[in-house]
C-alpha positions as CSV (number, residue, x, y, z in Angstrom):
1,M,68.6,181.9,161.4
2,S,71.4,180.3,159.6
3,E,73.3,176.8,160.1
4,G,76.9,175.6,160.0
5,P,78.5,173.0,157.6
6,G,76.7,169.7,157.5
7,D,73.7,171.0,159.6
8,G,70.2,169.7,159.3
9,T,70.9,166.4,157.6
10,V,67.8,164.2,158.0
11,V,66.6,161.0,156.4
12,P,63.3,159.1,156.8
13,S,63.5,155.9,158.9
14,G,64.8,153.1,156.8
15,E,66.0,155.3,154.0
16,H,69.7,155.6,153.1
17,D,71.6,156.9,150.1
18,P,75.2,155.5,150.3
19,T,76.3,157.5,147.3
20,G,75.1,160.9,148.6
21,S,74.0,161.7,145.1
22,A,70.8,163.2,146.1
23,G,72.4,166.4,147.4
24,T,75.7,168.3,147.6
25,G,78.1,166.5,149.9
26,G,75.4,164.0,150.9
27,T,73.3,166.5,152.7
28,H,69.8,165.6,151.5
29,L,66.3,164.5,152.4
30,T,65.1,161.4,150.7
31,A,61.6,160.2,150.4
32,S,59.9,156.9,149.5
33,A,60.2,155.9,145.8
34,V,56.5,155.1,145.7
35,S,53.8,157.6,145.5
36,P,52.1,158.9,148.7
37,G,49.0,157.0,147.8
38,E,50.9,153.7,147.4
39,A,52.7,154.3,150.7
40,V,49.3,154.9,152.4
41,A,47.9,151.7,151.0
42,S,50.9,149.5,151.6
43,S,52.4,150.6,154.9
44,G,50.0,152.9,156.8
45,H,52.8,155.6,156.8
46,D,53.0,158.9,155.0
47,M,55.8,159.8,152.6
48,F,58.0,161.0,155.5
49,G,57.6,157.7,157.4
50,A,55.2,159.0,160.1
51,T,52.3,156.8,161.1
52,F,48.8,158.2,160.9
53,G,47.6,159.8,164.1
54,G,48.1,163.2,165.8
55,D,51.2,164.2,163.9
56,T,49.8,165.5,160.6
57,S,53.2,167.2,159.7
58,G,54.9,163.9,158.7
59,F,58.1,165.0,160.3
60,G,57.7,162.9,163.4
61,G,59.0,159.9,161.6
62,L,62.3,161.4,160.5
63,V,65.5,160.0,161.8
64,R,68.3,162.6,162.1
65,R,71.8,161.7,161.1
66,D,74.5,163.5,163.0
67,V,77.0,164.6,160.4
68,G,80.1,166.6,161.5
69,A,82.8,167.9,159.2
70,A,86.3,166.5,160.0
71,P,89.1,168.9,160.9
72,A,91.0,170.2,157.9
73,E,94.7,169.8,157.4
74,R,97.2,172.3,156.1
75,P,97.4,173.7,153.5
76,Y,93.8,174.8,153.8
77,G,94.0,176.6,150.4
78,G,93.6,180.2,149.2
79,W,93.4,182.9,151.8
80,F,92.3,180.4,154.5
81,D,95.9,179.8,155.5
82,E,96.5,183.6,155.7
83,T,93.6,184.1,158.0
84,V,94.5,181.3,160.3
85,D,98.2,182.3,160.4
86,A,97.2,185.9,161.1
87,L,94.9,184.9,163.9
88,E,97.5,182.6,165.4
89,A,100.0,185.6,165.5
90,A,97.4,188.0,166.9
91,F,95.9,185.7,169.5
92,P,98.5,184.2,171.9
93,S,96.0,181.5,173.2
94,F,95.2,180.3,169.7
95,H,96.0,176.6,170.3
96,D,94.0,176.5,173.6
97,A,91.0,178.4,172.1
98,I,90.7,176.8,168.7
99,L,89.4,173.3,168.9
100,K,89.5,172.6,165.2
101,V,89.6,174.3,161.8
102,V,87.1,173.1,159.2
103,V,87.1,173.8,155.5
104,D,83.9,172.5,154.0
105,R,82.1,173.5,150.8
106,G,84.5,176.3,150.2
107,E,84.0,177.9,153.6
108,L,86.2,178.3,156.6
109,T,84.8,177.6,160.1
110,L,86.8,177.9,163.4
111,H,85.4,175.8,166.3
112,L,86.2,177.5,169.6
113,R,86.0,176.9,173.3
114,P,82.9,179.0,174.4
115,D,84.8,181.1,176.9
116,A,87.2,182.3,174.2
117,V,84.7,183.6,171.7
118,R,84.7,187.2,172.8
119,D,88.5,187.5,172.8
120,V,88.8,185.7,169.4
121,C,86.3,188.2,168.0
122,Q,88.3,191.1,169.4
123,A,91.4,189.8,167.7
124,L,89.6,189.2,164.4
125,R,88.1,192.7,164.4
126,D,91.2,194.7,165.5
127,D,94.2,193.0,163.9
128,E,95.3,194.9,160.8
129,N,95.9,191.6,158.9
130,L,92.4,190.3,159.7
131,R,89.9,193.2,159.9
132,Y,86.7,191.3,160.3
133,E,84.7,194.5,161.0
134,L,81.2,193.2,160.6
135,L,79.2,190.5,162.4
136,S,76.2,189.8,160.2
137,G,74.5,187.2,162.3
138,V,74.5,184.8,165.2
139,S,72.5,181.7,164.8
140,G,71.7,178.5,166.7
141,V,71.9,174.8,165.8
142,D,70.7,171.8,167.8
143,Y,72.3,168.4,167.6
144,P,70.3,166.2,170.0
145,A,72.7,163.2,169.6
146,Q,75.7,165.3,171.0
147,H,76.3,166.0,174.7
148,E,77.2,169.6,173.8
149,R,74.1,169.8,171.6
150,L,73.5,173.5,171.4
151,H,75.8,175.4,168.9
152,A,76.1,179.1,168.5
153,V,77.4,180.1,165.0
154,Y,78.8,183.6,164.2
155,H,79.1,184.9,160.7
156,L,81.9,187.5,160.3
157,H,82.8,189.6,157.3
158,S,86.0,191.5,156.5
159,L,85.0,194.6,154.5
160,T,88.6,195.5,154.1
161,Y,89.8,192.2,152.5
162,R,86.3,191.0,151.2
163,R,86.5,187.7,153.2
164,R,84.0,185.8,155.3
165,I,84.5,183.2,158.0
166,R,82.4,181.4,160.5
167,L,83.0,180.8,164.3
168,E,81.2,178.0,166.1
169,V,80.9,177.1,169.8
170,A,79.0,174.2,171.5
171,V,77.5,174.0,175.0
172,P,75.4,171.4,176.8
173,L,71.8,171.8,177.9
174,E,72.9,171.7,181.6
175,A,75.2,174.8,181.1
176,P,74.2,176.7,177.9
177,Q,76.3,179.8,178.7
178,V,78.4,181.6,176.1
179,P,79.9,185.1,176.6
180,S,78.1,187.9,174.7
181,V,80.1,189.6,171.9
182,C,77.9,192.7,172.0
183,G,80.9,194.7,173.3
184,V,82.9,193.8,170.2
185,Y,80.1,193.7,167.7
186,P,77.0,195.8,168.6
187,T,75.1,194.1,165.8
188,A,75.1,190.9,167.9
189,D,72.5,192.4,170.3
190,A,69.3,191.3,168.4
191,H,70.9,188.2,167.0
192,E,71.9,186.9,170.5
193,R,68.4,187.6,171.7
194,E,66.9,185.6,168.9
195,T,69.3,182.7,169.5
196,W,68.4,182.8,173.2
197,D,64.7,182.9,172.4
198,M,64.7,180.1,169.8
199,F,67.4,177.8,171.3
200,G,67.9,178.8,174.9
201,I,71.6,179.6,174.7
202,E,72.4,182.2,177.4
203,F,74.7,184.9,176.3
204,T,76.3,186.1,179.6
205,G,77.0,189.8,179.7
206,H,74.3,190.7,177.2
207,P,72.8,194.1,178.0
208,G,69.2,192.9,177.8
209,L,68.8,189.2,177.1
210,T,65.0,189.0,176.6
211,R,62.8,187.2,174.1
212,I,62.5,188.9,170.8
213,L,60.1,186.7,168.8
214,M,58.0,184.8,171.4
215,P,56.0,186.4,174.2
216,D,57.9,187.0,177.4
217,D,56.0,184.4,179.3
218,W,56.5,181.7,176.6
219,A,57.7,178.3,177.9
220,G,60.5,176.6,176.0
221,H,62.6,177.3,173.0
222,P,60.8,176.5,169.7
223,Q,63.7,175.6,167.5
224,R,65.2,172.9,169.6
225,K,64.7,169.6,167.9
226,D,62.7,168.1,170.8
227,Y,60.2,171.0,170.9
228,P,56.7,169.7,170.1
229,L,55.5,170.5,166.6
230,G,51.9,171.3,167.6
231,G,49.6,171.6,170.5
232,V,49.4,175.4,170.8
233,P,46.0,177.0,169.9
234,V,46.2,180.5,168.2
235,E,43.7,183.3,168.4
236,Y,43.3,185.2,165.1
237,K,40.9,188.1,164.8
238,G,38.6,186.6,167.4
239,A,38.6,183.1,165.8
240,Q,40.3,180.2,167.5
241,I,42.7,178.3,165.2
242,P,43.3,174.7,166.5
243,P,46.9,173.6,167.0
244,P,48.5,171.8,164.0
245,D,48.1,168.3,165.3
246,E,44.3,168.8,165.6
247,R,43.5,170.6,162.3
248,R,43.0,167.4,160.3
249,A,43.6,163.7,160.5
250,Y,44.6,161.2,157.8
251,A,41.8,158.7,156.8
């Protein structure tokens, strides 16, 4: 599964890099300047900031920063203006459907109202000045700090013009419904199933929205940020493997 611009930015509790020099555009994961051994001796925390206990992954102490790219202003640069202009001409409800246009790290992302995604995909595929014939993937992102925390991200390719764009929609946990685009892009079938399985986004109108990675009776959606990291025992060739939070403990 892939993520949109600025996704997955996390820093340990108490850590901050005001220059953003640790990674491109400030998207980075910083760690304590001292060695893990020194951190253990001085603070009782591991290098990720987690206290010793059941969480042996270290990620329980991470504090997520919600970073969202600001809307871009014209001119966007290069062929981005051509694509947006062509979509505006081909799709009469452009200004109602498109919430913002983002140009970040040399990529173009259109943020849409969820109920418009299928019609926008239809226009992007069929208009002779756009010709985004291929949907290569649908992925999910979870931003717990946002009300509309679940994002579905669509990656489209124009084989005719050799261009790529991204569409992104956001829905709340209380109503995580997005229209399926399988009728426009058949390749969306398995990708929407995976996004439903991992994030719980319901693609209405999908021909068979069932789990694709987890068992049918599995409870929850494992790639949501509030999903527990451990606690599920696994049977492997007759041997019982304990859940991650019980495999070892820090001394």
